DSSP file (Angstrom, degrees, kcal/mol; ACC not computed):
  #  RESIDUE AA STRUCTURE BP1 BP2  ACC     N-H-->O    O-->H-N    N-H-->O    O-->H-N    TCO  KAPPA ALPHA  PHI   PSI    X-CA   Y-CA   Z-CA
    1    1 A X              0   0    0      0, 0.0     2,-0.2     0, 0.0     0, 0.0   0.000 360.0 360.0 360.0 131.5   29.5   -1.7  -18.8
    2    2 A X        -     0   0    0      1,-0.1     2,-0.3     0, 0.0     0, 0.0  -0.527 360.0-118.7 -72.9 135.8   27.2    0.9  -20.3
    3    3 A X        -     0   0    0     -2,-0.2     2,-0.3     1,-0.1    -1,-0.1  -0.579  25.5-129.3 -78.5 134.7   24.3    1.9  -18.1
    4    4 A X        -     0   0    0     -2,-0.3     2,-0.2    37,-0.2    -1,-0.1  -0.597  16.6-126.7 -83.4 142.4   20.8    1.2  -19.5
    5    5 A X    >>  -     0   0    0     -2,-0.3     3,-1.6     1,-0.1     4,-0.6  -0.500  26.9-109.6 -80.8 159.0   18.2    3.9  -19.5
    6    6 A X  G >4 S+     0   0    0      1,-0.3     3,-0.8     2,-0.2   107,-0.6   0.821 118.1  58.3 -61.4 -30.9   14.9    3.1  -17.9
    7    7 A X  G 34 S+     0   0    0      1,-0.2    -1,-0.3   105,-0.1   108,-0.1   0.678  96.4  64.9 -73.8 -14.5   13.1    3.1  -21.3
    8    8 A X  G <4 S+     0   0    0     -3,-1.6     2,-0.7    33,-0.1    -1,-0.2   0.722  79.3  91.9 -77.9 -21.5   15.5    0.3  -22.5
    9    9 A X    <<  +     0   0    0     -3,-0.8   104,-0.9    -4,-0.6     2,-0.2  -0.650  43.9 143.3 -81.3 112.1   14.2   -2.2  -19.9
   10   10 A X  E     -A  112   0A   0     -2,-0.7     2,-0.6   102,-0.2   102,-0.2  -0.673  22.0-178.1-151.8  87.3   11.4   -4.1  -21.7
   11   11 A X  E     -A  111   0A   0    100,-3.0   100,-3.2    -2,-0.2     2,-0.3  -0.821  14.7-166.5 -96.5 119.0   11.2   -7.8  -20.7
   12   12 A X  E     -A  110   0A   0     -2,-0.6     2,-0.7    98,-0.2    35,-0.3  -0.713  26.2-139.8-109.5 154.5    8.4   -9.6  -22.6
   13   13 A X    >>  +     0   0    0     96,-2.4     3,-0.8    -2,-0.3     4,-0.6  -0.854  24.9 175.8-107.9  90.4    6.7  -13.0  -22.3
   14   14 A X  H 3> S+     0   0    0     -2,-0.7     4,-0.6     1,-0.2     3,-0.3   0.765  74.2  62.3 -70.3 -25.5    6.4  -13.9  -26.0
   15   15 A X  H 3> S+     0   0    0      1,-0.2     4,-3.0     2,-0.2     3,-0.4   0.785  89.0  71.9 -69.2 -26.8    4.9  -17.3  -25.1
   16   16 A X  H <> S+     0   0    0     -3,-0.8     4,-2.2     1,-0.3    -1,-0.2   0.911  98.1  44.5 -60.5 -46.2    1.9  -15.8  -23.4
   17   17 A X  H  < S+     0   0    0     -4,-0.6    -1,-0.3    -3,-0.3    -2,-0.2   0.750 117.0  48.2 -72.7 -20.9    0.2  -14.6  -26.7
   18   18 A X  H  < S+     0   0    0     -4,-0.6    -2,-0.2    -3,-0.4    -1,-0.2   0.891 120.1  34.4 -81.0 -42.9    0.9  -17.9  -28.3
   19   19 A X  H  < S+     0   0    0     -4,-3.0   110,-2.6   109,-0.1     2,-0.3   0.710 121.7  41.8 -86.5 -21.5   -0.4  -20.1  -25.5
   20   20 A X  E  < S-B  128   0A   0     -4,-2.2     2,-0.7    -5,-0.3   108,-0.2  -0.910  71.1-127.8-129.9 152.7   -3.2  -17.9  -24.3
   21   21 A X  E     -B  127   0A   0    106,-3.2   106,-1.9    -2,-0.3     2,-0.6  -0.905  35.6-137.4 -93.1 112.2   -6.0  -15.8  -25.7
   22   22 A X  E     +B  126   0A   0     -2,-0.7   104,-0.2   104,-0.2     3,-0.1  -0.620  29.1 173.7 -80.0 117.6   -5.5  -12.5  -23.8
   23   23 A X  E     +     0   0A   0    102,-3.1     2,-0.4    -2,-0.6    -1,-0.2   0.924  62.6   4.3 -91.1 -53.1   -8.9  -11.2  -22.8
   24   24 A X  E     -B  125   0A   0    101,-1.1   101,-3.1     2,-0.0     2,-0.3  -0.999  66.1-147.0-141.1 139.0   -8.2   -8.1  -20.6
   25   25 A X  E     -B  124   0A   0     -2,-0.4     2,-0.3    99,-0.2    99,-0.2  -0.812  13.7-178.1-112.0 148.1   -4.9   -6.4  -19.7
   26   26 A X  E     -B  123   0A   0     97,-3.0    97,-2.5    -2,-0.3     2,-0.5  -0.951  21.5-135.9-136.7 155.5   -3.9   -4.5  -16.5
   27   27 A X  E     -B  122   0A   0     -2,-0.3     2,-0.4    95,-0.2    95,-0.2  -0.974  29.6-178.7-114.5 125.3   -0.8   -2.7  -15.4
   28   28 A X  E     -B  121   0A   0     93,-2.6    93,-3.2    -2,-0.5    59,-0.2  -0.922  23.2-128.5-126.3 147.8    0.4   -3.5  -11.8
   29   29 A X  E     -BC 120  86A   0     57,-2.1    57,-2.8    -2,-0.4     2,-0.4  -0.474  25.4-131.8 -82.6 164.2    3.2   -2.3   -9.6
   30   30 A X  E     - C   0  85A   0     89,-1.1     2,-0.9    55,-0.2    89,-0.2  -0.950   5.0-135.6-120.8 139.6    5.6   -4.7   -7.9
   31   31 A X        +     0   0    0     53,-2.1    53,-0.4    -2,-0.4     2,-0.3  -0.846  44.7 169.1 -92.4 107.3    6.6   -4.8   -4.3
   32   32 A X        -     0   0    0     -2,-0.9     2,-0.2    51,-0.1    51,-0.0  -0.756  35.0-120.5-121.2 161.2   10.4   -5.4   -4.6
   33   33 A X     >  -     0   0    0     -2,-0.3     4,-1.7     1,-0.1     3,-0.4  -0.525  40.6-101.1 -90.1 167.7   13.5   -5.4   -2.5
   34   34 A X  H  > S+     0   0    0      1,-0.2     4,-1.4     2,-0.2     5,-0.1   0.872 120.8  48.5 -60.2 -41.8   16.5   -3.1   -3.3
   35   35 A X  H  > S+     0   0    0     40,-0.2     4,-1.7     1,-0.2    -1,-0.2   0.784 107.0  58.6 -72.7 -24.5   18.6   -5.8   -5.0
   36   36 A X  H  > S+     0   0    0     -3,-0.4     4,-2.2     2,-0.2    -2,-0.2   0.930 105.3  46.9 -69.2 -45.0   15.7   -6.9   -7.2
   37   37 A X  H  X S+     0   0    0     -4,-1.7     4,-2.2     1,-0.2    -1,-0.2   0.861 111.0  53.5 -66.0 -33.7   15.1   -3.5   -8.8
   38   38 A X  H  X S+     0   0    0     -4,-1.4     4,-1.1     2,-0.2    -1,-0.2   0.892 109.0  48.6 -67.3 -38.8   18.8   -3.2   -9.5
   39   39 A X  H  <>S+     0   0    0     -4,-1.7     5,-2.4     2,-0.2     4,-0.4   0.888 110.2  51.6 -66.7 -39.3   18.8   -6.6  -11.2
   40   40 A X  H ><5S+     0   0    0     -4,-2.2     3,-1.4     1,-0.2    -2,-0.2   0.904 106.2  54.3 -64.0 -40.2   15.8   -5.6  -13.3
   41   41 A X  H 3<5S+     0   0    0     -4,-2.2   -37,-0.2     1,-0.3    -1,-0.2   0.789 106.4  52.4 -64.8 -26.0   17.6   -2.4  -14.3
   42   42 A X  T 3<5S-     0   0    0     -4,-1.1    -1,-0.3    -3,-0.2    -2,-0.2   0.548 119.1-116.5 -81.2  -8.0   20.4   -4.6  -15.5
   43   43 A X  T < 5S+     0   0    0     -3,-1.4     2,-1.0    -4,-0.4    -3,-0.2   0.682  70.7 138.1  83.0  19.7   17.9   -6.6  -17.6
   44   44 A X      < +     0   0    0     -5,-2.4    23,-1.8    23,-0.1     2,-0.3  -0.530  36.6 101.2-101.4  67.2   18.4   -9.8  -15.6
   45   45 A X  E     -E   66   0B   0     -2,-1.0     2,-0.4    21,-0.2    21,-0.2  -0.989  47.8-160.9-145.8 153.0   14.9  -11.0  -15.2
   46   46 A X  E     +E   65   0B   0     19,-2.6    19,-2.4    -2,-0.3     3,-0.1  -0.997  13.1 175.0-137.6 130.7   12.7  -13.6  -16.9
   47   47 A X    >   +     0   0    0     -2,-0.4     3,-1.1   -35,-0.3    61,-0.2   0.209  51.3 108.5-116.5  13.6    8.9  -13.8  -16.8
   48   48 A X  T 3  S+     0   0    0      1,-0.3    -1,-0.1   -36,-0.1    16,-0.1   0.868  86.7  36.0 -61.0 -40.2    8.4  -16.7  -19.2
   49   49 A X  T 3  S+     0   0    0     14,-0.3    -1,-0.3    -3,-0.1    15,-0.1   0.344  95.7 121.4 -95.8   6.1    7.3  -19.3  -16.6
   50   50 A X    <   +     0   0    0     -3,-1.1     2,-0.3    58,-0.1    58,-0.2  -0.286  30.5 167.3 -77.3 155.4    5.4  -16.8  -14.4
   51   51 A X  E     -F   62   0C   0     11,-1.8    11,-3.4    56,-0.2     2,-0.3  -0.955  27.8-118.7-154.2 165.7    1.7  -16.8  -13.4
   52   52 A X  E     +F   61   0C   0     54,-2.3    54,-0.5    -2,-0.3     2,-0.3  -0.856  26.7 176.8-115.2 147.7   -0.4  -15.0  -10.9
   53   53 A X  E     -F   60   0C   0      7,-2.5     7,-2.9    -2,-0.3     2,-0.4  -0.988  27.3-118.1-146.4 152.3   -2.4  -16.3   -7.9
   54   54 A X  E     -F   59   0C   0     -2,-0.3     2,-0.4     5,-0.2     5,-0.2  -0.759  25.5-179.9 -92.9 136.7   -4.6  -14.9   -5.1
   55   55 A X  E >  S-F   58   0C   0      3,-2.7     3,-1.6    -2,-0.4    -2,-0.0  -0.953  74.5 -21.2-135.7 115.8   -3.6  -15.4   -1.5
   56   56 A X  T 3  S-     0   0    0     -2,-0.4     3,-0.1     1,-0.3    -1,-0.0   0.863 127.5 -50.1  54.2  41.7   -5.8  -13.9    1.2
   57   57 A X  T 3  S+     0   0    0      1,-0.3     2,-0.3    35,-0.0    -1,-0.3   0.487 118.0 107.0  80.2   3.2   -7.4  -11.4   -1.2
   58   58 A X  E <   -F   55   0C   0     -3,-1.6    -3,-2.7    28,-0.0     2,-0.5  -0.876  67.4-125.4-114.2 148.8   -4.0  -10.2   -2.5
   59   59 A X  E     -F   54   0C   0     26,-0.4    26,-3.0    -2,-0.3     2,-0.4  -0.807  27.7-175.8 -98.1 129.2   -2.5  -10.9   -5.9
   60   60 A X  E     -FG  53  84C   0     -7,-2.9    -7,-2.5    -2,-0.5     2,-0.5  -0.931  21.3-137.1-121.5 145.6    1.0  -12.4   -6.1
   61   61 A X  E     -FG  52  83C   0     22,-3.0    22,-2.2    -2,-0.4     2,-0.3  -0.904  28.7-165.8-100.6 130.1    3.1  -13.2   -9.1
   62   62 A X  E     +F   51   0C   0    -11,-3.4   -11,-1.8    -2,-0.5    19,-0.1  -0.815  55.0  18.6-116.4 152.5    4.9  -16.5   -8.8
   63   63 A X  S    S+     0   0    0     17,-0.6     2,-0.4    -2,-0.3   -14,-0.3   0.623  74.7 137.6  69.8  16.4    7.7  -18.2  -10.6
   64   64 A X        -     0   0    0     17,-0.2     2,-0.7    -3,-0.2    -1,-0.2  -0.778  48.0-136.3 -89.6 144.5    9.3  -15.1  -12.3
   65   65 A X  E     +E   46   0B   0    -19,-2.4   -19,-2.6    -2,-0.4     2,-0.6  -0.881  24.3 177.9-108.2 113.9   13.1  -15.2  -12.0
   66   66 A X  E     -E   45   0B   0     13,-2.1   -21,-0.2    -2,-0.7    15,-0.1  -0.958  32.5-129.9-110.8 110.9   15.0  -12.1  -11.1
   67   67 A X        -     0   0    0    -23,-1.8   -23,-0.1    -2,-0.6    10,-0.1  -0.183  31.4 -90.3 -60.8 149.1   18.7  -13.0  -11.0
   68   68 A X        -     0   0    0      1,-0.1     2,-0.3     8,-0.1    -1,-0.1  -0.303  48.6-101.0 -59.6 143.7   20.7  -12.1   -7.9
   69   69 A X    >   -     0   0    0      1,-0.1     3,-1.0    -3,-0.1    -1,-0.1  -0.501  25.0-142.2 -70.5 129.8   22.3   -8.7   -8.1
   70   70 A X  T 3  S+     0   0    0     -2,-0.3    -1,-0.1     1,-0.2    -2,-0.1   0.794  97.0  48.2 -66.8 -30.4   26.0   -9.1   -9.0
   71   71 A X  T 3  S+     0   0    0    -36,-0.1    -1,-0.2    -3,-0.0     2,-0.1   0.496  89.5 106.6 -89.6  -4.5   27.3   -6.2   -6.7
   72   72 A X    <   -     0   0    0     -3,-1.0     4,-0.1     1,-0.1    -4,-0.0  -0.345  55.8-150.2 -77.1 156.8   25.3   -7.3   -3.6
   73   73 A X        -     0   0    0      2,-0.1     3,-0.4    -2,-0.1    -1,-0.1   0.294  62.2 -40.3 -96.5-133.4   26.9   -8.9   -0.6
   74   74 A X  S    S+     0   0    0      1,-0.2     2,-0.6     2,-0.0    -2,-0.1   0.647 124.3  76.7 -71.6 -14.5   25.3  -11.4    1.8
   75   75 A X        +     0   0    0      2,-0.0    -1,-0.2   -40,-0.0   -40,-0.2  -0.247  66.8 138.0 -94.4  45.3   21.9   -9.5    1.7
   76   76 A X        -     0   0    0     -2,-0.6     2,-0.1    -3,-0.4    -8,-0.1  -0.454  50.6-111.3 -88.5 164.4   20.8  -10.7   -1.7
   77   77 A X        -     0   0    0     -2,-0.1     2,-0.4   -10,-0.1    -1,-0.1  -0.471  27.8-101.1 -93.4 163.8   17.3  -11.7   -2.6
   78   78 A X    >   -     0   0    0     -2,-0.1     3,-1.1     1,-0.1   -12,-0.1  -0.733  32.7-136.8 -81.1 128.8   15.8  -15.2   -3.5
   79   79 A X  T 3  S+     0   0    0     -2,-0.4   -13,-2.1     1,-0.2    -1,-0.1   0.825  93.8  30.4 -61.4 -36.7   15.5  -15.3   -7.3
   80   80 A X  T 3  S+     0   0    0    -15,-0.2   -17,-0.6   -17,-0.1    -1,-0.2   0.025  82.2 139.3-115.5  29.3   12.0  -16.9   -7.6
   81   81 A X    <   -     0   0    0     -3,-1.1   -17,-0.2   -15,-0.1     2,-0.2  -0.337  63.2 -94.2 -70.1 154.0   10.2  -15.7   -4.5
   82   82 A X        -     0   0    0    -20,-0.1     2,-0.4   -19,-0.1   -20,-0.2  -0.480  42.1-156.1 -67.2 137.8    6.5  -14.7   -4.7
   83   83 A X  E     -G   61   0C   0    -22,-2.2   -22,-3.0    -2,-0.2     2,-0.2  -0.965  14.1-121.6-121.9 134.2    6.1  -10.9   -5.3
   84   84 A X  E     -G   60   0C   0     -2,-0.4   -53,-2.1   -53,-0.4     2,-0.4  -0.491  21.4-140.1 -74.2 136.4    3.1   -8.9   -4.4
   85   85 A X  E     -C   30   0A   0    -26,-3.0     2,-0.8    -2,-0.2   -26,-0.4  -0.812   9.4-139.9 -96.9 138.6    1.3   -7.0   -7.2
   86   86 A X  E     +C   29   0A   0    -57,-2.8   -57,-2.1    -2,-0.4     2,-0.3  -0.862  37.2 152.1-104.4 107.9    0.0   -3.6   -6.4
   87   87 A X        -     0   0    0     -2,-0.8   -59,-0.1   -59,-0.2     2,-0.1  -0.872  49.0 -92.6-128.3 160.8   -3.4   -2.9   -8.0
   88   88 A X     >  -     0   0    0     -2,-0.3     4,-2.2     1,-0.1     3,-0.3  -0.404  39.8-114.1 -69.2 154.1   -6.4   -0.7   -7.2
   89   89 A X  H  > S+     0   0    0      1,-0.2     4,-2.4     2,-0.2     5,-0.2   0.879 115.9  52.2 -59.6 -41.3   -9.1   -2.4   -5.1
   90   90 A X  H  > S+     0   0    0      1,-0.2     4,-1.9     2,-0.2    -1,-0.2   0.853 108.9  50.7 -67.8 -32.4  -11.6   -2.2   -7.9
   91   91 A X  H  > S+     0   0    0     -3,-0.3     4,-2.3     2,-0.2    -1,-0.2   0.906 110.2  49.9 -68.4 -41.1   -9.2   -3.9  -10.3
   92   92 A X  H  X S+     0   0    0     -4,-2.2     4,-2.5     2,-0.2    -2,-0.2   0.918 110.8  49.1 -61.8 -43.7   -8.5   -6.7   -7.8
   93   93 A X  H  X S+     0   0    0     -4,-2.4     4,-2.3     1,-0.2    -1,-0.2   0.897 110.2  51.2 -63.6 -39.9  -12.3   -7.2   -7.3
   94   94 A X  H  X S+     0   0    0     -4,-1.9     4,-2.3     1,-0.2    -1,-0.2   0.910 111.6  47.6 -62.9 -42.2  -12.8   -7.4  -11.1
   95   95 A X  H  X S+     0   0    0     -4,-2.3     4,-2.3     2,-0.2    -2,-0.2   0.894 110.0  52.3 -66.2 -40.0  -10.0  -10.0  -11.4
   96   96 A X  H  X S+     0   0    0     -4,-2.5     4,-0.9     2,-0.2    -2,-0.2   0.926 111.4  47.3 -61.9 -44.5  -11.4  -12.1   -8.5
   97   97 A X  H >< S+     0   0    0     -4,-2.3     3,-0.6     1,-0.2     4,-0.3   0.932 116.6  42.3 -62.2 -46.9  -14.9  -12.1  -10.2
   98   98 A X  H >< S+     0   0    0     -4,-2.3     3,-1.2     1,-0.2    -1,-0.2   0.792 106.0  62.8 -74.0 -27.3  -13.5  -13.1  -13.6
   99   99 A X  H 3< S+     0   0    0     -4,-2.3     5,-0.3     1,-0.3    -1,-0.2   0.746  89.0  70.8 -68.7 -22.9  -11.0  -15.6  -12.2
  100  100 A X  T << S+     0   0    0     -4,-0.9    -1,-0.3    -3,-0.6    -2,-0.2   0.739  77.1  98.5 -66.8 -21.8  -14.0  -17.7  -10.9
  101  101 A X  S X  S-     0   0    0     -3,-1.2     3,-1.2    -4,-0.3     2,-0.2  -0.442  89.4-105.6 -64.3 139.5  -14.8  -18.6  -14.5
  102  102 A X  T 3  S+     0   0    0      1,-0.2    -1,-0.1    -2,-0.1     3,-0.1  -0.448  99.7  20.7 -70.3 136.0  -13.4  -22.0  -15.4
  103  103 A X  T 3  S+     0   0    0      1,-0.3    25,-0.9    -2,-0.2     2,-0.4   0.467  91.3 122.5  89.5   2.2  -10.4  -22.0  -17.6
  104  104 A X  E <   + D   0 127A   0     -3,-1.2    -1,-0.3    -5,-0.3     2,-0.3  -0.775  32.0 171.7 -99.6 144.3   -9.2  -18.4  -17.0
  105  105 A X  E     - D   0 126A   0     21,-2.7    21,-3.4    -2,-0.4     2,-0.5  -0.901  31.1-121.2-139.9 168.7   -5.8  -17.6  -15.6
  106  106 A X  E     - D   0 125A   0    -54,-0.5   -54,-2.3    -2,-0.3     2,-0.4  -0.970  33.1-179.3-118.0 120.2   -3.7  -14.4  -15.0
  107  107 A X  E     - D   0 124A   0     17,-2.4    17,-2.4    -2,-0.5     2,-0.3  -0.920  28.7-119.1-121.7 143.9   -0.3  -14.3  -16.8
  108  108 A X  E     + D   0 123A   0     -2,-0.4    15,-0.3    15,-0.2   -92,-0.1  -0.634  29.8 175.2 -76.8 137.5    2.4  -11.7  -16.9
  109  109 A X  E     +     0   0A   0     13,-3.4   -96,-2.4     1,-0.3     2,-0.3   0.684  60.7  12.2-114.1 -27.8    3.1  -10.3  -20.3
  110  110 A X  E     -AD  12 122A   0     12,-1.4    12,-3.2   -98,-0.2     2,-0.5  -0.971  50.9-161.0-157.3 136.2    5.7   -7.5  -19.9
  111  111 A X  E     +AD  11 121A   0   -100,-3.2  -100,-3.0    -2,-0.3     2,-0.3  -0.982  31.7 149.9-117.3 126.8    8.0   -6.2  -17.2
  112  112 A X  E     -AD  10 120A   0      8,-2.5     8,-3.3    -2,-0.5     2,-0.5  -0.939  46.1-114.1-149.9 169.0    9.3   -2.7  -17.6
  113  113 A X  E     - D   0 119A   0   -104,-0.9     6,-0.2  -107,-0.6  -104,-0.1  -0.950  36.1-140.8-107.7 124.6   10.5    0.4  -15.8
  114  114 A X    >   -     0   0    0      4,-2.7     3,-1.9    -2,-0.5  -105,-0.1  -0.173  33.0 -90.9 -80.1 179.1    8.2    3.4  -16.2
  115  115 A X  T 3  S+     0   0    0      1,-0.3    -1,-0.1     2,-0.1  -109,-0.1   0.716 126.0  57.2 -65.7 -20.3    9.4    7.0  -16.7
  116  116 A X  T 3  S-     0   0    0      2,-0.1    -1,-0.3  -110,-0.1    -2,-0.0   0.484 120.4-106.6 -87.1  -3.3    9.2    7.6  -12.9
  117  117 A X  S <  S+     0   0    0     -3,-1.9     2,-0.3     1,-0.3    -2,-0.1   0.550  75.3 134.2  92.8   8.6   11.7    4.7  -12.3
  118  118 A X        -     0   0    0      1,-0.0    -4,-2.7   -89,-0.0     2,-0.4  -0.701  58.4-118.1 -93.6 144.3    9.2    2.2  -10.9
  119  119 A X  E     - D   0 113A   0     -2,-0.3   -89,-1.1    -6,-0.2     2,-0.3  -0.666  36.3-173.4 -78.5 130.2    9.0   -1.4  -12.0
  120  120 A X  E     -BD  29 112A   0     -8,-3.3    -8,-2.5    -2,-0.4     2,-0.5  -0.931  13.5-154.6-126.1 149.9    5.7   -2.3  -13.6
  121  121 A X  E     -BD  28 111A   0    -93,-3.2   -93,-2.6    -2,-0.3     2,-0.5  -0.986   9.1-146.2-126.9 121.6    4.3   -5.6  -14.7
  122  122 A X  E     -BD  27 110A   0    -12,-3.2   -13,-3.4    -2,-0.5   -12,-1.4  -0.765  24.9-175.5 -83.3 127.3    1.6   -5.9  -17.4
  123  123 A X  E     -BD  26 108A   0    -97,-2.5   -97,-3.0    -2,-0.5     2,-0.4  -0.860   8.1-156.5-120.7 158.3   -0.7   -8.8  -16.6
  124  124 A X  E     -BD  25 107A   0    -17,-2.4   -17,-2.4    -2,-0.3     2,-0.6  -0.997  21.1-127.3-137.9 140.2   -3.5  -10.2  -18.7
  125  125 A X  E     -BD  24 106A   0   -101,-3.1  -102,-3.1    -2,-0.4  -101,-1.1  -0.762  48.5-177.3 -78.4 124.3   -6.6  -12.3  -17.9
  126  126 A X  E     -BD  22 105A   0    -21,-3.4   -21,-2.7    -2,-0.6     2,-0.4  -0.895  31.6-148.5-135.6 155.6   -6.2  -15.1  -20.3
  127  127 A X  E     -BD  21 104A   0   -106,-1.9  -106,-3.2    -2,-0.3   -23,-0.2  -0.988  37.2-108.3-121.6 132.4   -7.9  -18.3  -21.6
  128  128 A X  E     -B   20   0A   0    -25,-0.9     2,-0.3    -2,-0.4  -108,-0.2  -0.290  31.0-131.4 -62.3 139.0   -5.7  -21.2  -22.7
  129  129 A X        -     0   0    0   -110,-2.6     2,-0.2     1,-0.0    -1,-0.1  -0.635  13.1-129.0 -89.4 148.4   -5.7  -21.9  -26.5
  130  130 A X     >  -     0   0    0     -2,-0.3     4,-1.9     1,-0.1     3,-0.2  -0.478  33.9-100.5 -85.3 166.9   -6.2  -25.3  -28.0
  131  131 A X  H  > S+     0   0    0      1,-0.2     4,-2.0     2,-0.2     5,-0.2   0.867 123.2  54.0 -59.0 -38.5   -3.7  -26.7  -30.5
  132  132 A X  H  > S+     0   0    0      1,-0.2     4,-2.2     2,-0.2    -1,-0.2   0.903 107.3  50.6 -64.0 -41.1   -5.9  -25.8  -33.4
  133  133 A X  H  > S+     0   0    0      1,-0.2     4,-2.3     2,-0.2    -1,-0.2   0.880 108.0  53.4 -63.5 -38.1   -6.2  -22.2  -32.2
  134  134 A X  H  X S+     0   0    0     -4,-1.9     4,-1.9     2,-0.2    -1,-0.2   0.912 109.0  48.8 -63.8 -42.0   -2.4  -22.0  -32.0
  135  135 A X  H  X S+     0   0    0     -4,-2.0     4,-2.3     1,-0.2    -2,-0.2   0.910 110.5  51.2 -63.7 -41.9   -2.0  -23.2  -35.6
  136  136 A X  H  X S+     0   0    0     -4,-2.2     4,-2.4     1,-0.2    -2,-0.2   0.899 109.1  49.9 -63.1 -41.0   -4.5  -20.7  -36.8
  137  137 A X  H  X S+     0   0    0     -4,-2.3     4,-2.2     1,-0.2    -1,-0.2   0.872 110.5  50.7 -67.5 -35.0   -2.7  -17.8  -35.0
  138  138 A X  H  X S+     0   0    0     -4,-1.9     4,-2.4     2,-0.2    -2,-0.2   0.904 110.6  49.2 -66.0 -40.8    0.6  -18.9  -36.6
  139  139 A X  H  X S+     0   0    0     -4,-2.3     4,-2.5     2,-0.2    -2,-0.2   0.917 111.8  48.5 -63.7 -42.9   -1.0  -19.0  -40.0
  140  140 A X  H  X S+     0   0    0     -4,-2.4     4,-2.2     2,-0.2    -2,-0.2   0.899 111.9  49.3 -64.0 -41.1   -2.5  -15.5  -39.5
  141  141 A X  H  X S+     0   0    0     -4,-2.2     4,-2.1     2,-0.2    -1,-0.2   0.907 112.2  48.2 -63.8 -42.4    0.9  -14.2  -38.3
  142  142 A X  H  X S+     0   0    0     -4,-2.4     4,-2.2     2,-0.2    -2,-0.2   0.903 111.1  50.1 -65.3 -42.7    2.6  -15.7  -41.4
  143  143 A X  H  X S+     0   0    0     -4,-2.5     4,-2.2     1,-0.2    -2,-0.2   0.895 110.5  50.0 -63.5 -40.7    0.0  -14.3  -43.8
  144  144 A X  H  X S+     0   0    0     -4,-2.2     4,-2.4     2,-0.2    -1,-0.2   0.907 109.4  51.6 -63.6 -41.8    0.4  -10.8  -42.2
  145  145 A X  H  X S+     0   0    0     -4,-2.1     4,-2.0     1,-0.2    -2,-0.2   0.905 110.4  48.5 -61.6 -42.6    4.2  -11.1  -42.6
  146  146 A X  H  X S+     0   0    0     -4,-2.2     4,-2.2     2,-0.2    -1,-0.2   0.887 111.1  50.2 -66.2 -39.0    3.9  -12.0  -46.3
  147  147 A X  H  X S+     0   0    0     -4,-2.2     4,-2.1     2,-0.2    -2,-0.2   0.898 109.5  51.2 -66.0 -39.2    1.5   -9.1  -46.9
  148  148 A X  H  X S+     0   0    0     -4,-2.4     4,-1.5     2,-0.2    -2,-0.2   0.899 110.1  49.5 -64.0 -39.9    3.9   -6.7  -45.2
  149  149 A X  H  X S+     0   0    0     -4,-2.0     4,-1.2     1,-0.2    -2,-0.2   0.907 110.8  50.0 -63.5 -42.0    6.7   -7.9  -47.4
  150  150 A X  H  < S+     0   0    0     -4,-2.2    -2,-0.2     1,-0.2    -1,-0.2   0.870 108.4  53.0 -65.5 -36.9    4.6   -7.5  -50.5
  151  151 A X  H  < S+     0   0    0     -4,-2.1    -1,-0.2     1,-0.2    -2,-0.2   0.828 104.6  55.6 -68.1 -31.9    3.7   -3.9  -49.5
  152  152 A X  H  <        0   0    0     -4,-1.5    -1,-0.2     1,-0.2    -2,-0.2   0.832 360.0 360.0 -69.5 -32.0    7.3   -3.0  -49.1
  153  153 A X     <        0   0    0     -4,-1.2    -1,-0.2    -3,-0.2    -2,-0.2   0.469 360.0 360.0 -79.1 360.0    8.2   -4.0  -52.7
C-alpha cells in the first residue's frame, strides 16, 4: 500500500453546507489516541454524522467515526467515542455566547492533517436551513456550474 502524504488527508462533510448556513468558522485541534491518528492518516474516518457539544465548559466532537487501526492489537480505540476539541479560551467563550442563540449548532466541516503532522478539525457555527433555502442553494450551484461551462467554451 502506498503511504499517503499529510497533505493528501482531507476528509470533508459535504452535507454540512447543504443542510446548514455556515456563519463562522474555526480551526480546532483534536485530542486523539495513537491508533486514532494512524487511522486518520490512512484516511479511514467519517465526519458526516458529527456534531459538537459543550460538557463542563469544554467542547467535544461527538459521533465522528474513526475506524479501528488495522495494525493494532488489543489496545485499539473505540470508533465513535467523544473527542475533546482544543481551542483558545477566547474562541471557546465566543462559541458559548453564540451557541445560546436559539437554532444555532456547531458542526464539523473538514478533518485534515496540517503541515506539522497534527490532526485538525474545521468546525463552523451553523444555522439549519429550511427546505426552501436548500432548493435555492441547489439552483444557485447549478446556475454557477452552467456559467462555468459556458465560459470554458
